[in-house]
N, C-alpha and C positions, 0 to 999 in steps of 0.2 A: 060623612066625608066632605060633602059640599059645604056644609057649615063651617067645618075645620078650615077648609080651603079659603073661605072668605075671610075668616079671622086672621089667618096667616098672611094673606095677601094685603089685608088691611093695614098691616104694620108698615108697609112701604107705600109711597104715593101711587105709583103705577107699576108696582113689581109684584108678579104673581108667582109664588113659589110652586104652583100646581104643575108647571112644565117640568119640574124636576122629580115629581112623584114617582114616575115609573122607574127612573134611574136609581132612586133611593131604594125602592122595593126590590129591584134586582140585586143591588149591592148588599142589602140587608140579607137577602136569601143566600147569597154566596157566603157571607160572613157566618150565617148560622150553620151552613153546611160545613164550612172549614172548622168551625168551633166544634161541631159534633164529631167530626173526624179526628181532630186533635185530642178531644177528651177520650175517645175510644182507645187511641194509641198511647195514652199517658200511663207511664209506669209509676204507680203510687209509691213504690218502695224507693225509687231514686228519681223524683220528679226533677226534670231538667228545667233550669230557669228560663231558658229561651223558649221552651214549650209553653210554660205558664205565661210568659210575657205574650206569646202569640195568641193564646186564649184570651187573655186580658184585652189585647188590642182589638179583637173581634167584638167583644162585649162593648168596649168603649166606642167603637165606631157605630154600632147600632144605637147606642144610648145618645150619642151626640146627634145623629140624624133624626131620631125619633123626637128629641126635644126640639130640634129645629122646626119640624113639621107639625108640632102640636100633638103627638101621639103620647100623651102623658102616661097611659097605662104601660106601654112598652118601655118608655124611658125609665119609669120607677122600677120595673122589674129588672132591666138590664143594669140599672144603677146598683141594685143590691147584688146582682151577680158579680159586677165589677168590684165591689167592696170585698166580697169573699175571695175573688181571685187575686186582688191586691194583697190581702193578707197571706195568701197561700205563696205568692211569688216573693214576698218579703220574709217568708218562713216564720211568720208569727203563729201560724196554726199548722198542724200536721196534716198531710193529705190522707183522707180516708175514703173508702168506696161510696159512703153516703154523700160525699161532696160530688162526686161524679154523677151519681144518680140524680141529685137535686138539680145540678146544672144542666143535665140533659132533659130533664122535664121542664126546666125553665126555658131552654131553647125551643122545645116544643110548643110551650105556651106562647112564647114570643112569635113564633111562626103563625100560630092560630090568630093571634091578635093582629098581626100585620096584615094577614089575609082578610080579616074582617075590615080593617080600614081600607084596603085596597078595593074591596066590594062595596065601598060606600057606607060602611057601618051596618050592613044587613047581617042578620043572625045574632045569636046570643053570645055576649062576650064570655071569655073564659075567666073564671074566678082565680085570682092569683094570691089571695089572702094567705092560704096555707103554705104556698111556696115561699112567700116573703118571710113568713115566721120561721120556716125551716132554714132558710138561708141565713137569716139573722142569728139563729142559734149556733150554727156551724161556724159563722164568722166570729162568734164570741168564744169559740173553742169548746162549745158544749156538744158532747156525742149524744145521739138519740138513745133513749132507754132500750130500744130493741137492739141496737148495736152493742151497747155495753152488756146486755144480757147474753147475746150471742158470743161475745168475747169470753165472758165468764163460763159459758157452757163448754166452749172449746178447750179451756184450760183446766177445767175440773169436772169430775164425773157427776158431782152433786148438782141438782138443778139450780138454774140461776134465781137470784132473789126476785121478788116481785117488782121491785124498783131499784135500779142500780143508781148510784150516785153519779151525777154528771162529771165528766172529766174536763177540768179547765187547763188550758195550755198557756205557758208563760209568754208574756210579750217579748218582742224582739228588741225593744229599745231599752237597753239596760244601762246606758250611760248616765252621767250626771245631768240633771236638768239645768238648762242655761236659758238666758233671755236673748232673743235675737230680734232684729227688724228686717222685714222683708219688703222690698219694693218690686211691684209687678207693673211693667209698662215699657213702651206704649201698648195699650190694649187694643185689639181689633173689636172685641165684643165685651160688654160688661159681664156676661155669664162666665168668662174665663176666671175673673177674680172670685166670683161666687163659688166656683168649683174648688178653688183653693180652700175656702172656708169649709166646704163639705168634707174635704180630705181629713181635716183635723177633728170633725165631729164624728166621722165614720170609722176612723182607725183607732181602736183603743190603745192607749199607751203613747201615742204620738205627741200629745200635748194639747195646749189651748192656744186660741187665736183670738185677737180683737183688732178692730179697725183703728187706724190713726188718723186724726184730722189733719186737713191741710193739704191733702193730695191733689194734683191737678186732675183735669176732667178725664185725661186718657191714661191715668195710672191709679194705683191703690197701694197704700202703705199699711202694713200689719205689724202688731207687736206680737211675738211668739214666745211661749214657754214650752220647750221641747227637750227630749233626751236624745233625739235623732242628730246625726252628724250632718254637716253641709252637704256631703256627697249624697246621703240618703234623702235629704230634702230635695236636692236638685233632681234626682232621679224621679222622685214622686211628682214634682210639679211639671216635669217634662211632658207628662201626658196630657196636660191641659194648656200649657203655654211654652213657647219656644224658650230654650235655655238663655237666649240672648235677652229675653225680656225679664230675666230674674237677677236681682241684686240683693246680696245679703250683707249684714254687718252685726257685730256684737252690740247689744243695746247700750252697754256702758264702757266700751272699750274702743280701741282703735280698729280699723278694718281688719278683718280676718283673712289671711292669705289662704288661697286654695291649696289643697293637698296635691301631690304628684299624681294621684289617680284621676283628679278632676281638673288638670290644668287646662283651661278653656278661656274663650274671649269674654269672661265675666269681669266687670268692674265693680268693686264693692263700694257703695256710695257713703259719702260722709256728710250729705246734706241733712239737716234737721228737717222734720216734717214742717211744710209750710214755708221754709227758707228757700231763698233763690238758689238754683243749683251752682256749685262751684266746681271748676275743672279739677279732675282727679287723675293723676297718672295710674296706668294700669298696675296692679299688684302682681308681683312674681311673674314677669313676662316669660313665655316659652322661649328657650334658646333656639336660634336658627339651626336647622339640621345641617350636618356636614355634607359635603358634596357626594352625591351618590347614595346618601342614607336617607331613611324615612324617619318621619316624626314617631317617636315611641308611642305616643297616644293613638296615632292612626294605625300603627302596626299591630297593637293590641287592643282591639275593641272589646266591649264587655259582652261576654257569652254569645258572640255572633249576632247581637241585635241589629247593629248598624248595617252589616253586609246584607242581612236578610231584608231590612227595610229597603236598602238601595236596590236590591234585586226585584223586590215587589214593585217599586216605583218604575223601574225599567220595563217590566212587563205591562204595567198599566198604560204607559206611554206608547206602547207599540201595538195596542189592540184597540178595537173600535166595536161598539155594539150595533148590531144590525138586526132588524126585524126579520124573523124566519120567513115571513110572507114574501119579503123582497127577494131573499135568496131563492125561494121557490119560483118566483116570477123570472128571475134570472136564468135559472136552470131550464125553465119552459122555453124561454127565447133562444137559449143555446140549442135546445132540442129542434126547434123549428129551423134554426140556421144549418144545423147538420142535415136535415131533410132537403133544404134548398141547395146546399152544396152537393149533396148526392144527386139531385136532379140535374144540376149543371154539369156534373161529371159524366152523367149517363148520356146527356144530349150532345156532349162534345166528343164522344168516341168516334163518330163518323167523320169528323173534320179532318181536312188535310193538314198534316203537321207542318209542312213547309210554308203553306199559305197563312196559317194561323198560329205561327209560332209564339207570338207574343201573348195572344189569348190563352193559349194552353199553358204557357209558363205561369201566367196569372192565376189560372185555375189550380195549378199545382201548388202555388203559394197559398192560395185560399184553403186548400185541403190541409196543408200543414198548420196553417194558423188557426183553423177551426178545431183541429185536434188538440193543439196547445191550449186553446181557450176552453175547450171542454174539460180537459184534465184540470186546469186551474179552478174552474168553477165547481167541478165535482169535489175537489179537495176542500173547498169552503164548507161544504155540507157534511163532510166526514168528520166525525168527532171520535175521540178514544173511547175504549170499553171501560176505562176507569170511571166515566161518568155514570155507568150502570153498576159497576162493582161497588162503588163507594156508598151505595144505598143499603148494602146488606150487613156490614159489621154491626150497625146499631139494631137492625131488626133481629139478627141472629143473637145478639147479646141479650136482648129482652126476652126472646123466645127461650133461650137456654136457661135463663134464670127462672122463667115460669115453669119449665119442665123439670127443673132440678138437675140439669145436665151441664157438663163442662165441654164446650166446643171451641175449637180454633178455626178461624177462617183464613185460608190461604188463597191468594189471588195471583194468577200468572197471565202474562200477555196483556197487561193493562193498557199498553200503548197501541194495541191493535185497533185499527180505525174501522168504523162501520158507518153506513148512511144514517143521518139523524132520523129520518122517518122510520127506519128499522129499529133503531135504538129505543124509540119511544114505544114501540109495539112489542118489543122483546122483554121489557121490564116485568110485566105481569106473569108471563110463563116462566121466567127465571125465578120470580119470587115464589111461585107455587113449588118449583123443584127444590129450592133451598129449604123452604119450610118442610117439605116432604122429607128431605134427608135428615133434618134435625129431629122431627117428630117420630118418624117410622124407622130411620136408618140407625142414628147414633143411639147407643145404648146408655142406660144410666151408669154412673161411675162405678158403683159396686158390681154391677153385671159385667162391665168391661174388665175389671180386675180379676173377676172370677174366671173369665175367659183367657186370661194372659195378656190382655190388651192394656196400654196405658189408659188411666181413667179419663183423660181428656181426649175426645174424638176430634176428627179433623175433616172439614168440609173444604173441598178444593174448587175454586172457579178459575177456569182458564179459557183463553180465546186465542185463535191462531188462524192465519190465512192458509187455505188449501186451494190452489188453482184460483178460480173465480168466485170462491165461497169463503165464508168464515165459519169456523166450527167453534162452538162454545160448549164446554164440557162442565157438568156438575158432578163431582165424585165425593164419595164419603167412605170412611173405613168402618162402617157400622155393620149391622146384622146381615145386610143383603136382602134379596128377595127370596122367599120360601116357595119353591116350585109346588110342593105338594098343597100348601095352603091356598095358593092362587088357583090351582085346578079345582080344589074343593069348593071355594067360593064361586068359581065360574059355573060349576054344576048346579050349585044352589039357585043361581040366577038364570038357569035355563040355557046357558051358552053351550055350543057344541065343541067339546074338548075331548082329548084322548091322552093317554099316558105316552103315546108314541110322538107327540108333538115335539118339535125342536125347541130348544131353550128360547131362542129368539122370538119364536111365535107365542110362547107362554108369557114372556115379559110384555108383549104388546097387548095382553089382555088388561093390564092395569089402565090402559087408556080408554077402556070401554066406559060409556056414560054410566055414572052411578055406581062404579065398581070401587070397592074398598075392602081391605084386609083388616081394618081396625076392629078390635074386639068391642069397643065402646066408643060412643060419639062424645067428643069433647069440643071446647070452643076453639081448638086448634085444628082438628080434622076429624075424620070418621064418617062424614056425611056422603063420601063418594063423589064429591065435586073437586075439581082442581086438575087432575091429570088429563081428563078428556078435554077441559078447556085448554090446557097446554098444547095438545096435539092439533086442536082445531085452529088456534091462533097461529101456530107455526106453519101449518098447511096454508093458511091465508096469505102467508108471506112467501109463498113458493119455496118453503123449507121442509125439512124432514127431521124426525127425531127418532133415535134409536137408544135401546137400553142394553146394558151388559151388566151381569151381576154374578156373584159367587156367594153362596150362602155362607154366612159367618165372616166374610171378609170385606164386603162392601158392595157398592153399586155405582154405576157410571151411567149418566144420561148425556147423549151427544146430540146437539142441535146444530144443523147445517143450514145456513142461510145464504142467499146471493149477497154480494157486497153492496149493490145499489139496485134500485128499481127504476133508475132514470134512463141512463145511456150505457151502452156496452159495445164492445167489439164483437162482430158475428161473422160467420162464414155462411154465404147463401149457397143452397144446393137446389137443384131442379129435379122434380120428379113429375114426369108427364108435362102438363101445362102449369104445374103448381110450383111455387117457390117457398122453401122453408129456411129458417135461420137457425143456425147451431151456435151456441155461445163459444167463441173462440178459445176461451180458457179451458173448455172441456175437450177440445179436439186434440187428439194425440197424432194421428197420421191418416193419409188416404192413399189408396192404391187401386189398381185396376185388377180385376179378378176374372178367372175363367170359370165357367160354370161347373168344370169338373172339380175344382178345388172346394166346392161347397157340398158338405155331407148332410144327408137327411137322417135324423135319429127318431126316437120314439115320438108319437104323437104329432108327427110332421115338423118338429123343431129342426132348425138348420144350424150347422156349426162350420166355421172356417178356420183352417190352420194357418196361423201367422207366426213364422219363426219358432216352430215347435210348441206353440201354445194355441189351443182350441178356444175359440170365443163364440158366444151366440151370435147369430145373424138376425137382424130385424129388417124386414123389407117395409120401408115407409109407404110404398104403393098399397100394400095390404092393410097396414095399420089405419091409414086415413082413407082407404077406398078411393084412390085416385083414378079417375077414368082414363082410359087410353084411346087417343084419336089417331096415333101413329103406331100401327100394330107391329111395324118392323123394328121400332125402337125398344130397347130393353135396358133394364138397370144392369150395369156392369162395373160400377165404381162403388168402392166401400170406404166409408169414413169411420175410423175408429174413435169412439168417445169414451171418457172415463169419468166415473162419478163414484165416490166413497171407496175407492180402491178396486172397483170392478170395471171391466171394460166390455163393450159390445161393439160389433160392426153394423153400421147402418148402410143398407143397400140403396143407392140413389143413381139417377140417370147422368147427372153432370154437376161440376163444381163451377159456380158462377163468379166467385170472387169473395174478397174479404173487405169489409167496411164497417163503419160505425152505424149503429142503429138506435133509434129512440124507442124505448120500451113503453108500450101502451098497455094499460090494464084491460085485458079482454073480459074478465069476469064482471067488472063495473059497467062495461059498455054492452056486454052481450051475455054470456053465462060461462060457468066453469066448463072447459073442455079437457077431457083426459089427455095426458102427454103433451100438453101445451101450456106454457108458462106465460104467454103474452103474445102481443102482435106488434107490428111496426109498418110504418109507411115508407115504401120504396121511392126511389128517385122518379119513377114514372107514375107515381100516384097511387099504384095498386098496394093492397094490403097483404102482408106476409106473415105467417104464423111463426113464432119463436118456440122451438121445441124444448120441452122439459126433459133434459138429458137424464136427470136423476129418476124421473118416472119411467123412462124407457129402460134403464138399467135394471130398475126393480122388477119391471114387467119381464124381462128376460130371465132374471134370477128365479122367478116364481113359475 
C-alpha cells in the first residue's frame, strides 16, 4: 500500500492522496453494504429501474474511487459488475438468480480486496478470475449450464441433458443504425472520455466509436455508429460526465432537436472538428412555465432517480464523520463533569440561600445544562438497531440455500436505538441465535407442508425499549424445542434433571457448555458451541436471556440489555452506613411500611401486601451483610422495583435522592459481584454500588 501511495502521490507535485484513503475505505464499505442490501431486496420478477440504478451507482462509485487510488483489482472487478448492472437496468438481459449470486460474491471479493489494501497489502489476494468470467457470461446473456439444467428439470420429469444450450437474450437497441458525432467537454479529467469509449466496447449492440482529430485539449470528439436514441445515449453518458458537457449532432445532417422527454440545456454543435467554434442558438428552447405552474420536466422525473439523488446529497451534506475514540473521550469528559457537578451540588447544600442566592442559581443552571449536555452526547453514541439487523439477510439467505430451506426474515423495531458499544458486542450472540433458528428450528419445505405449515419458514428479529432496557427477540415458527429430547441429552451428559422440572428450567439447559441436541455434526452446528457463548456474552453486558418454546410451533429467545453502559439516572438509598444506587427506570414507587404488614412464609421468605398484591421482600441489609453501628435504627422504607414484568420490594433505611451517576465497570476494576451491575463515584468522592435489579428479581423468584 505504501508503494501504491507513493505512485499516486507522485502524480501531483506536492499533493498526497493518502490523506483521503480512510474516507474512501469507509465510503466503499458503506456502498458495498448498501449494494448487498438492495440486491437481497431485489424482486427478480419485476425489477424496478430505480433499484437497478441504485445498485449500479454503488458499483460505479466504488470503481471510480478504486481507479483514482490505484487499486486496479477492485476497479476491474467493479467495472465488470457495472457492465452487467448496466445491461440489466437497460433491460438488455433478463434478471436471473445467478446474477444476484455472482454480484453478491463479487461484493464479498471487493470487500476482501479493499481490506487487503487497507492493511497495506498484507495477506493473499483473492482470485477474481472465475468471477470475472461468470459476470462476462451473464452480461452476454448466457445462462450457466446448471441453471439451464435446473430449469429443464423443473419443467419436465425427464432428467436434464448433460449440457444445455446457452440462452442468448436479444439486445435492446433495435432501432436503425445511424451516424452521430459526439463532443464531450470541457473535461475535468481525461479518464472521463476514456470511460465513454469503454461503454461502447462493453455494451453489446450499442455500436462502434472512434476518435475524431482536431479536438481542443479539454474536449474530445467522437464519431459513432449506433442504434441507440439520443435519450438513451444521454442517459448512458450521464454516469461519466455531466449532461451539460455532452453535445450531439447527426454526422451528415442538421442539428438534431431533442425530444420532449429530454428537453434540457444541451446545445447541439455545428462546428466541424478542428474548426473554430461558431455561436449557435439553442435548439427547441423550453417554454417558460406559466405563473404558479411547474416545468413538466421537473414535475415528472425519471423513475424517481433525481429526487433520490437529491435526498442523498442532502443527507451527506448534513453529516460528519467522527472517530469513535473522540466520541468515547467526549463521553468520559462529560462523565467527569457530572461527578464534579454532583460534588458542587452536595457541598452547596449547607449554604444560606439568601446570602448565596446568585451562587445557588448558577449551580442550578449548571445542573440543568449538564443534564442537557449529557443527553446530547449520549445520543451521538446511540445508533439504530437496523445497523445490526441489516447483517442478517445475506447470512440467512446463504445459510438457507445451503440447508435447502426456504426462510423469510422479518425485522421489527429497526429504529430502536442502542449504545454503540453494546451494538458491537451483541452482533455475535444474535448471529448464533439466528443460525440456530435456521438450522434447528425451521423445518425442510417438505416437512413443513406435511405438518400443515407454509413451506417458507419465518424468522423474526425485533427490538423494543422497556423501561431502562432494550429487549431483542429472535422468534421462529419452526419445530420448537423438544422437552423429552433435551432431558434425555442432559442425562447422557450427567446433568441433574427430573421430569418435574418447569419448562423454563428445561429450556435453560440448552445454554450448558457443550450441550447440543443435533443428531450429527455438520459445518453449521452440532458441536455444542454457540448457545453457551450467547449466554456468557450477554451476561458480560449486564443482560439476561430467556427462552420460550412450544414444540411444533416455534421458539422465542428474548435478550434484555441496558440501554447504555456510560451514564444513567439513579436513586440513591441508604442502608446502615452504606449507599446503594437503584436505576431510576426500574423504580416503581416507595412507601413506609409497618413491621406488621410483612408476612413470613416458608423457609424464612417475606412477603408484603401492596394494594391487594403480594410481592417478595428483599432486605438489602441481609443480602450485602451491612454492619449496624446504630442499633436503634432499622429498615422501614420499601422501594418497589420492576424487571421483566416481576416486582419485588427492597427494604432500605432511607431515600437519599435522585441524580445522574457515571457507571464504572466493577468487574474490570475489581471482580464480578452478585446482584451488583457496576459502581459510581458520589459527589463526596466515595464509591457506591449500582444494584442489578434484574438479578435481585430473579433471586426473589427462585
